[in-house]
C-alpha distance (Angstrom), angle and dihedral (degrees) to the residues before:
residue distance angle dihedral
M1 . . .
P2 3.80 . .
T3 3.74 117.0 .
S4 3.84 130.1 -159.6
P5 3.70 113.6 -94.5
S6 3.78 113.4 -105.6
P7 3.72 116.5 -122.3
R8 3.72 117.0 -97.1
R9 3.78 118.3 -103.6
G10 3.82 108.7 -91.2
A11 3.83 93.7 19.3
K12 3.85 116.2 132.9
V13 3.82 116.0 -112.3
P14 3.77 111.8 -142.5
P15 3.88 113.4 -120.1
P16 3.84 118.1 -109.5
A17 3.77 115.2 -88.3
A18 3.81 110.3 -90.6
A19 3.83 116.9 -115.0
P20 3.84 113.6 -107.2
A21 3.82 110.1 -92.7
R22 3.83 113.6 -108.0
S23 3.73 113.5 -115.2
L24 3.80 113.0 -103.7
W25 3.80 93.5 -157.1
P26 3.90 96.1 95.9
R27 3.83 90.5 54.1
V28 3.79 91.6 43.7
A29 3.81 90.6 50.7
A30 3.78 92.1 48.4
V31 3.81 91.7 51.6
A32 3.81 91.5 46.2
A33 3.80 91.2 49.9
L34 3.81 90.8 49.1
A35 3.83 90.1 48.9
V36 3.82 91.5 51.6
A37 3.79 91.9 47.7
L38 3.81 89.7 50.9
V39 3.76 91.6 50.9
L40 3.77 92.7 48.4
V41 3.76 98.6 48.4
S42 3.83 92.3 43.2
A43 3.83 94.6 48.2
L44 3.86 103.2 39.8
P45 3.77 116.3 87.4
A46 3.79 120.5 -111.2
S47 3.73 90.9 -109.9
S48 3.80 89.1 70.6
V49 3.80 86.7 81.7
T50 3.77 90.3 76.9
R51 3.83 87.4 77.7
F52 3.80 90.2 67.5
L53 3.86 100.3 42.0
P54 3.79 120.2 107.8
A55 3.83 118.0 -112.6
M56 3.83 92.3 -103.0
V57 3.82 92.6 59.8
H58 3.78 124.6 74.7
A59 3.82 124.3 -178.0
E60 3.83 134.6 -177.0
D61 3.87 142.1 156.2
F62 3.84 93.5 66.3
S63 3.71 128.7 -173.8
G64 3.84 134.1 175.1
T65 3.72 125.7 19.2
L66 3.79 138.3 -57.0
W67 3.83 87.0 -98.0
H68 3.78 96.4 52.2
G69 3.74 114.7 5.4
S70 3.85 145.6 126.0
A71 3.80 141.3 -139.4
G72 3.77 112.6 -141.9
R73 3.83 93.3 -160.2
V74 3.77 124.7 36.6
A75 3.84 125.9 174.8
V76 3.83 128.9 -171.5
N77 3.81 115.1 -160.9
G78 3.79 88.0 -16.4
R79 3.86 93.7 -53.8
D80 3.79 120.8 122.9
A81 3.85 106.5 -104.0
G82 3.78 100.0 178.2
A83 3.82 125.1 -125.8
L84 3.76 133.5 -44.2
E85 3.84 136.8 -155.7
W86 3.81 121.9 -169.1
H87 3.82 138.3 -175.8
L88 3.85 114.1 -161.2
H89 3.76 126.2 -141.7
P90 3.87 103.0 -133.8
L91 3.84 93.8 -164.0
A92 3.81 88.9 65.7
L93 3.79 89.0 64.5
L94 3.79 89.2 70.4
T95 3.76 89.7 66.2
L96 3.78 93.3 47.9
H97 3.83 96.5 -109.5
V98 3.75 136.9 101.3
A99 3.78 124.3 -117.3
A100 3.85 127.0 175.5
D101 3.74 145.9 156.2
L102 3.83 111.1 -116.6
H103 3.84 134.1 -155.8
W104 3.86 112.9 -171.8
V105 3.79 125.2 -173.5
K106 3.78 128.3 -171.8
G107 3.78 109.2 173.3
S108 3.82 103.6 -57.1
F109 3.77 92.6 -21.2
V110 3.85 110.4 105.5
L111 3.81 131.7 -176.2
D112 3.83 131.0 -179.1
G113 3.80 126.3 -170.5
A114 3.78 149.1 125.6
L115 3.81 124.3 -88.7
D116 3.78 130.4 -153.8
V117 3.79 123.2 -177.0
D118 3.74 118.1 -171.6
R119 3.85 126.4 163.1
G120 3.80 96.1 -27.0
E121 3.85 94.2 -42.3
V122 3.74 116.9 117.2
T123 3.82 117.7 -161.0
L124 3.87 127.1 -175.5
T125 3.77 118.5 -167.4
N126 3.78 132.4 -174.3
L127 3.83 92.2 13.1
Q128 3.76 107.0 -179.0
G129 3.74 137.6 163.2
G130 3.74 139.3 70.3
G131 3.82 146.5 -173.1
P132 3.78 142.0 165.9
I133 3.80 110.5 -13.8
G134 3.83 88.2 -147.3
D135 3.80 89.1 71.0
L136 3.84 89.6 66.4
R137 3.89 92.5 61.4
D138 3.79 91.2 104.3
L139 3.80 88.7 62.4
G140 3.81 91.8 55.0
V141 3.81 92.1 -105.9
T142 3.75 122.7 132.9
A143 3.76 94.6 -10.1
G144 3.81 108.5 -162.7
W145 3.83 92.8 3.5
S146 3.78 126.9 115.7
G147 3.76 135.1 -166.1
S148 3.79 136.8 91.0
A149 3.84 129.5 -74.1
A150 3.82 132.3 -158.5
V151 3.78 119.3 -161.7
R152 3.84 124.5 -155.9
L153 3.76 109.6 164.9
Q154 3.75 119.6 163.5
Q155 3.76 94.0 -165.4
L156 3.79 138.8 0.1
S157 3.75 120.0 173.8
A158 3.76 135.0 173.7
E159 3.81 140.3 176.8
V160 3.79 110.2 -122.5
H161 3.79 117.0 -148.2
A162 3.88 140.0 158.5
G163 3.76 91.8 -84.1
G164 3.78 96.3 49.1
A165 3.81 131.9 -88.1
S166 3.78 135.8 -40.3
L167 3.82 119.8 -151.5
K168 3.82 114.0 -122.6
S169 3.80 103.6 172.8
A170 3.82 141.2 0.9
T171 3.75 128.2 -179.1
G172 3.78 128.9 163.7
E173 3.76 136.2 46.8
I174 3.78 144.0 -82.9
S175 3.83 120.7 -154.4
V176 3.71 130.5 -167.7
T177 3.81 131.0 -165.6
D178 3.83 136.2 -167.9
V179 3.80 91.5 17.1
V180 3.81 115.6 -170.9
S181 3.81 132.0 174.2
P182 3.85 122.7 -178.4
Q183 3.86 86.9 -144.5
L184 3.83 94.2 60.1
A185 3.76 128.6 64.5
Q186 3.82 93.3 -19.1
G187 3.80 91.0 -66.7
A188 3.79 95.7 -53.4
D189 3.90 120.1 162.1
L190 3.85 106.1 -89.8
G191 3.81 93.7 -166.7
G192 3.83 127.0 -130.8
Y193 3.87 135.2 -47.4
V194 3.75 141.3 -172.4
L195 3.83 124.7 -142.2
K196 3.77 113.1 -162.1
F197 3.78 126.4 -166.5
S198 3.81 124.7 -162.3
N199 3.85 105.4 171.5
P200 3.85 109.3 127.0
A201 3.84 93.5 167.5
L202 3.82 127.9 24.6
T203 3.86 134.3 171.7
P204 3.81 127.5 -167.9
D205 3.80 89.2 -99.8
T206 3.83 96.9 52.0
D207 3.75 129.3 80.1
A208 3.82 124.3 -120.1
A209 3.78 115.5 -132.9
A210 3.79 133.6 -154.8
T211 3.77 136.6 169.4
L212 3.80 124.0 -133.7
T213 3.85 119.6 -158.0
D214 3.79 133.8 162.8
T215 3.81 125.5 -113.7
G216 3.87 94.0 -153.0
G217 3.74 131.3 -67.7
P218 3.80 132.2 106.9
L219 3.75 98.0 -37.6
G220 3.77 132.1 56.7
V221 3.88 107.0 -148.0
D222 3.76 130.7 -174.8
A223 3.80 112.0 168.2
Q224 3.80 146.1 142.4
I225 3.80 130.0 -141.4
Q226 3.79 123.1 -150.6
L227 3.83 117.0 -166.6
S228 3.80 120.5 -163.2
L229 3.75 103.7 -152.7
K230 3.82 92.0 -170.9
N231 3.86 94.9 53.0
R232 3.83 95.7 31.4
S233 3.78 89.6 -129.6
G234 3.82 136.3 121.1
L235 3.75 141.9 -162.3
L236 3.78 125.8 -147.5
S237 3.82 111.2 -161.6
G238 3.77 131.7 166.6
A239 3.77 139.6 83.3
V240 3.76 138.8 -72.3
K241 3.84 133.1 -163.9
E242 3.76 133.2 -173.8
R243 3.79 121.6 -117.3
P244 3.81 127.6 -145.3
D245 3.79 92.3 -95.5
T246 3.89 94.0 51.8
P247 3.85 109.1 134.0
P248 3.87 114.6 -112.7
A249 3.80 93.4 -115.7
L250 3.84 91.6 53.4
R251 3.82 92.0 44.3
S252 3.84 88.9 52.9
E253 3.80 91.5 52.5
L254 3.80 92.6 49.3
A255 3.80 89.6 50.1
N256 3.75 88.9 57.2
I257 3.77 90.9 51.0
A258 3.76 90.2 48.3
Q259 3.81 89.6 60.1
L260 3.79 90.0 61.9
H261 3.84 96.5 37.9
A262 3.80 116.9 36.9
R263 3.83 117.6 -132.2
D264 3.76 119.2 -106.7
A265 3.80 125.9 -125.7
Q266 3.76 90.6 -79.7
G267 3.79 92.5 52.6
R268 3.75 93.1 -107.3
I269 3.79 123.9 143.3
P270 3.85 115.7 -130.1
I271 3.78 115.7 -130.2
D272 3.80 131.4 -164.7
V273 3.78 118.4 176.0
E274 3.85 124.9 173.7
F275 3.78 121.1 -158.9
T276 3.83 142.2 164.6
F277 3.75 131.8 -132.7
C-alpha cells in the first residue's frame, strides 16, 4: 500500500491554513445601534414619553430627558395619580422593549421598582415602598380609611389594551397597620393585616387568589380572597374572632354578625363578602 513520502530532514513544513476571520459587521452594527439609542434618549425631552402612554394615562409638567426624566402630574382615568420619575435602560431598546427604574410619589406615599414593557405587556418587579393609605383616596382606594401600608411585590404584570388592563401575575405582599375606618366600630383602631399574593401565571379565565391574616390587634383574622378577572368580582371568605383588647363598639358589631352566622368550634365568626372592582 503506497504511503505519502515523509518530508526530508531540514525541509520547512507549511503552517496550517488560518481559519477565515469572522465578520466584525454584526458587532459594529450593534455598537452603532446602541450609540444611536443613547443619543436619542439623551437628547429627546421627557415629554416624548407621552407617545408611548396608554389612552387611560395622562401626564404633564415634564422635566429632564426621555432617558432620565419626570412628570410632575400624572392622571389615570382622570384621577390624580401623583408624580413619576424614570431612568431608562438603553440596552433594552436593542431588543425592542422598554425597561426603566421608576420612582412614584403620591403625597407621602412612595414606591420604587423596575418596569418592563414588551408588546403590550407591562411588568413591575421589586416594587417596594409605602406610606399613608389616605393619600391614595384620589385613586378610589381606601376612601375614608386611614393607616399605613407597606408594599413588597416581587412581580406584578398586566396586559394593557384599549378597554383597560388585565392582570396576568401577582406575587408578594401588602401589609397595613393602624387601620381605622369611621364606618366601623366608631373609628376604633382595627389593628394590622397582611395580604399575600401567590399567582405567578393568570389568564382571563382563571381566578387570582390571596390570603388575608392579622398581625395582632383587636381582631384575629384568617381569610382568603378570590378575584374573578373575567367578571371583575371578588369573594372574601374566612373567619374572625375578637381578642381581649377588642374595643366595645367593635365587639358589639361582631355580636350582631354572630347572630346571622353561628360561631364555629373555636368561637370564630364565619364571613363571606362579595365585591366588584
